[in-house]
VOVEX-41662 format. One line per field, with one value per residue: residue number from 1; residue in one letter; x, y, z of N, C-alpha, C in turn. Coordinates in nm, 3 decimals, always signed. Last residue first. Example, Ala and Ser with C-alpha at 12.3 -4.5 7.8 and 13.67 -1.06 7.14 Angstrom:
# residues 2
nr	(2 1)
rest	(S A)
nc1	(+1.285 +1.319)
nc2	(-0.225 -0.569)
nc3	(+0.708 +0.780)
cac1	(+1.367 +1.230)
cac2	(-0.106 -0.450)
cac3	(+0.714 +0.780)
cc1	(+1.290 +1.320)
cc2	(+0.003 -0.330)
cc3	(+0.787 +0.780)
This chain:
# residues 92
nr	(92 91 90 89 88 87 86 85 84 83 82 81 80 79 78 77 76 75 74 73 72 71 70 69 68 67 66 65 64 63 62 61 60 59 58 57 56 55 54 53 52 51 50 49 48 47 46 45 44 43 42 41 40 39 38 37 36 35 34 33 32 31 30 29 28 27 26 25 24 23 22 21 20 19 18 17 16 15 14 13 12 11 10 9 8 7 6 5 4 3 2 1)
rest	(I Y T E N L I M R K Q D D W A A N T M D N P T W D T G N W I Y R T E K T M N G K T D Y E Y E G K E T V Y W D D S K A P D Y M Y I T Q T D G L K Q N N Y T F V Y R L G R N T E P S F V E Q)
nc1	(+4.461 +4.382 +4.270 +4.238 +4.137 +4.129 +3.948 +3.614 +3.522 +3.500 +3.636 +3.898 +3.929 +4.041 +4.134 +4.157 +4.233 +4.129 +4.214 +4.121 +4.176 +4.360 +4.206 +4.176 +4.188 +4.033 +3.862 +3.917 +3.735 +3.867 +3.845 +3.919 +3.956 +3.956 +4.017 +3.877 +3.567 +3.525 +3.516 +3.711 +3.934 +3.893 +3.862 +3.848 +3.718 +3.701 +3.490 +3.477 +3.318 +3.195 +3.086 +2.771 +2.489 +2.451 +2.494 +2.643 +2.596 +2.329 +2.228 +2.369 +2.416 +2.697 +2.801 +3.026 +3.093 +3.242 +3.362 +3.297 +3.065 +3.041 +3.023 +3.254 +3.350 +3.237 +3.059 +2.991 +2.748 +2.675 +2.451 +2.381 +2.198 +2.071 +1.850 +1.630 +1.521 +1.280 +1.339 +1.622 +1.713 +1.922 +1.959 +2.152)
nc2	(+2.559 +2.717 +2.684 +2.834 +2.862 +3.017 +3.107 +3.187 +3.427 +3.679 +3.708 +3.747 +3.532 +3.536 +3.366 +3.336 +3.180 +3.133 +3.007 +2.935 +3.043 +3.251 +3.372 +3.656 +3.613 +3.516 +3.325 +3.264 +3.281 +3.210 +3.335 +3.330 +3.516 +3.525 +3.700 +3.788 +3.832 +4.088 +4.354 +4.451 +4.484 +4.218 +4.199 +4.022 +3.969 +3.781 +3.646 +3.501 +3.358 +3.424 +3.636 +3.609 +3.747 +3.644 +3.462 +3.152 +2.876 +2.833 +3.019 +3.121 +3.282 +3.398 +3.579 +3.651 +3.894 +3.969 +4.228 +4.322 +4.297 +4.583 +4.848 +4.965 +5.037 +4.752 +4.662 +4.414 +4.224 +3.976 +3.736 +3.525 +3.243 +3.076 +2.887 +2.749 +2.540 +2.655 +2.903 +2.990 +3.244 +3.435 +3.762 +4.013)
nc3	(-3.480 -3.779 -4.109 -4.416 -4.721 -5.035 -5.210 -5.252 -5.490 -5.602 -5.832 -5.754 -5.460 -5.117 -4.816 -4.459 -4.151 -3.822 -3.503 -3.160 -2.902 -2.683 -2.394 -2.203 -1.842 -1.627 -1.715 -1.973 -2.265 -2.583 -2.920 -3.266 -3.553 -3.895 -4.192 -4.408 -4.555 -4.794 -4.863 -5.023 -4.867 -4.620 -4.259 -3.946 -3.618 -3.320 -3.069 -2.739 -2.443 -2.196 -1.930 -1.763 -1.599 -1.251 -1.057 -1.167 -1.182 -1.182 -1.360 -1.638 -1.928 -2.112 -2.402 -2.654 -2.894 -3.191 -3.406 -3.656 -3.916 -4.122 -4.191 -4.249 -4.000 -3.796 -3.495 -3.246 -3.062 -2.834 -2.732 -2.466 -2.357 -2.056 -1.842 -1.747 -1.879 -1.964 -2.075 -2.236 -2.459 -2.642 -2.774 -2.921)
cac1	(+4.405 +4.487 +4.234 +4.332 +4.070 +4.211 +4.055 +3.717 +3.527 +3.451 +3.495 +3.822 +3.969 +3.933 +4.167 +4.091 +4.270 +4.109 +4.222 +4.153 +4.124 +4.327 +4.301 +4.129 +4.237 +4.126 +3.836 +3.959 +3.764 +3.790 +3.908 +3.824 +4.026 +3.868 +4.072 +4.009 +3.636 +3.542 +3.422 +3.585 +3.864 +3.966 +3.809 +3.912 +3.710 +3.745 +3.553 +3.461 +3.406 +3.252 +3.146 +2.917 +2.549 +2.449 +2.366 +2.651 +2.735 +2.409 +2.223 +2.345 +2.344 +2.607 +2.780 +2.919 +3.121 +3.123 +3.373 +3.438 +3.094 +3.068 +2.906 +3.186 +3.296 +3.336 +3.071 +3.034 +2.825 +2.694 +2.551 +2.369 +2.316 +2.064 +1.983 +1.669 +1.648 +1.281 +1.273 +1.534 +1.692 +1.848 +1.958 +2.062)
cac2	(+2.535 +2.680 +2.694 +2.766 +2.852 +2.971 +3.026 +3.158 +3.286 +3.658 +3.672 +3.864 +3.580 +3.538 +3.453 +3.310 +3.276 +3.094 +3.119 +2.897 +2.907 +3.214 +3.272 +3.592 +3.663 +3.627 +3.383 +3.166 +3.354 +3.160 +3.330 +3.304 +3.465 +3.509 +3.642 +3.731 +3.804 +3.945 +4.306 +4.412 +4.606 +4.289 +4.192 +4.119 +3.946 +3.905 +3.634 +3.611 +3.356 +3.291 +3.623 +3.609 +3.704 +3.741 +3.531 +3.295 +2.925 +2.738 +3.051 +2.991 +3.295 +3.290 +3.571 +3.562 +3.846 +3.904 +4.144 +4.305 +4.263 +4.441 +4.783 +4.904 +5.143 +4.848 +4.669 +4.548 +4.248 +4.120 +3.767 +3.661 +3.298 +3.152 +2.922 +2.874 +2.514 +2.519 +2.900 +2.874 +3.204 +3.309 +3.670 +3.903)
cac3	(-3.346 -3.685 -3.969 -4.327 -4.591 -4.923 -5.267 -5.155 -5.456 -5.466 -5.847 -5.800 -5.592 -5.216 -4.930 -4.587 -4.254 -3.960 -3.598 -3.298 -2.919 -2.821 -2.444 -2.325 -1.971 -1.608 -1.583 -1.872 -2.142 -2.470 -2.789 -3.158 -3.436 -3.778 -4.069 -4.432 -4.430 -4.769 -4.763 -5.090 -4.912 -4.724 -4.395 -4.035 -3.762 -3.385 -3.199 -2.834 -2.560 -2.218 -2.062 -1.760 -1.724 -1.359 -1.052 -1.138 -1.181 -1.105 -1.217 -1.575 -1.802 -2.072 -2.258 -2.611 -2.759 -3.135 -3.286 -3.626 -3.778 -4.112 -4.131 -4.363 -4.085 -3.846 -3.641 -3.284 -3.183 -2.848 -2.835 -2.518 -2.423 -2.180 -1.892 -1.680 -1.811 -1.910 -1.945 -2.222 -2.320 -2.650 -2.662 -2.944)
cc1	(+4.518 +4.425 +4.349 +4.289 +4.159 +4.126 +4.151 +3.821 +3.641 +3.438 +3.429 +3.674 +3.878 +3.987 +4.060 +4.141 +4.201 +4.150 +4.204 +4.152 +4.153 +4.283 +4.265 +4.239 +4.166 +4.162 +3.922 +3.935 +3.799 +3.833 +3.810 +3.901 +3.924 +3.953 +3.965 +4.070 +3.768 +3.616 +3.426 +3.482 +3.733 +3.883 +3.903 +3.864 +3.778 +3.761 +3.590 +3.531 +3.383 +3.350 +3.208 +2.971 +2.701 +2.505 +2.350 +2.511 +2.746 +2.554 +2.298 +2.346 +2.314 +2.538 +2.684 +2.919 +3.000 +3.165 +3.236 +3.463 +3.244 +3.107 +2.917 +3.056 +3.223 +3.269 +3.175 +3.064 +2.872 +2.790 +2.557 +2.485 +2.284 +2.199 +1.969 +1.813 +1.696 +1.407 +1.275 +1.470 +1.592 +1.837 +1.876 +2.073)
cc2	(+2.544 +2.666 +2.641 +2.790 +2.768 +2.969 +2.975 +3.065 +3.263 +3.511 +3.642 +3.836 +3.696 +3.584 +3.432 +3.409 +3.237 +3.210 +3.061 +3.021 +2.854 +3.067 +3.238 +3.500 +3.593 +3.694 +3.503 +3.216 +3.251 +3.241 +3.271 +3.281 +3.450 +3.450 +3.637 +3.666 +3.733 +3.923 +4.157 +4.356 +4.575 +4.409 +4.259 +4.093 +4.059 +3.875 +3.772 +3.577 +3.478 +3.288 +3.484 +3.577 +3.708 +3.677 +3.630 +3.353 +3.071 +2.786 +2.951 +3.015 +3.155 +3.328 +3.456 +3.555 +3.768 +3.853 +4.084 +4.234 +4.247 +4.411 +4.631 +4.834 +5.090 +4.953 +4.774 +4.544 +4.392 +4.142 +3.918 +3.686 +3.437 +3.194 +3.000 +2.912 +2.634 +2.491 +2.760 +2.874 +3.090 +3.260 +3.546 +3.808)
cc3	(-3.244 -3.547 -3.883 -4.183 -4.501 -4.797 -5.159 -5.217 -5.357 -5.429 -5.712 -5.821 -5.634 -5.350 -5.036 -4.691 -4.383 -4.051 -3.739 -3.386 -3.059 -2.828 -2.587 -2.375 -2.085 -1.739 -1.554 -1.729 -2.034 -2.347 -2.687 -3.028 -3.324 -3.667 -3.961 -4.308 -4.461 -4.638 -4.739 -4.993 -4.982 -4.770 -4.493 -4.177 -3.838 -3.533 -3.250 -2.964 -2.647 -2.335 -2.076 -1.898 -1.708 -1.486 -1.166 -1.134 -1.138 -1.092 -1.129 -1.424 -1.753 -1.941 -2.229 -2.458 -2.712 -2.998 -3.253 -3.494 -3.754 -3.967 -4.132 -4.319 -4.208 -3.935 -3.680 -3.433 -3.188 -2.965 -2.851 -2.613 -2.473 -2.232 -2.022 -1.716 -1.731 -1.829 -1.881 -2.084 -2.316 -2.506 -2.695 -2.826)
């Protein structure tokens, strides 16, 4: 998926991968800004984990520092049998 603004000549590209349950397990975000690069460049990504019922139990987000992925924040979640979230902890 891409979002591009002709007015500013900048854009974002979202690239997703999916697991066997067809749930998103990664999202990588690229930016296009000709003031910084002639091509799309990676800026951040998210990694996702799920329980056997398809509820997201962990989200870890990273920022690209030019060399490595640096953890930015992480969220843990838990769900009851009625699919209600009973835990939402975010660590920065």
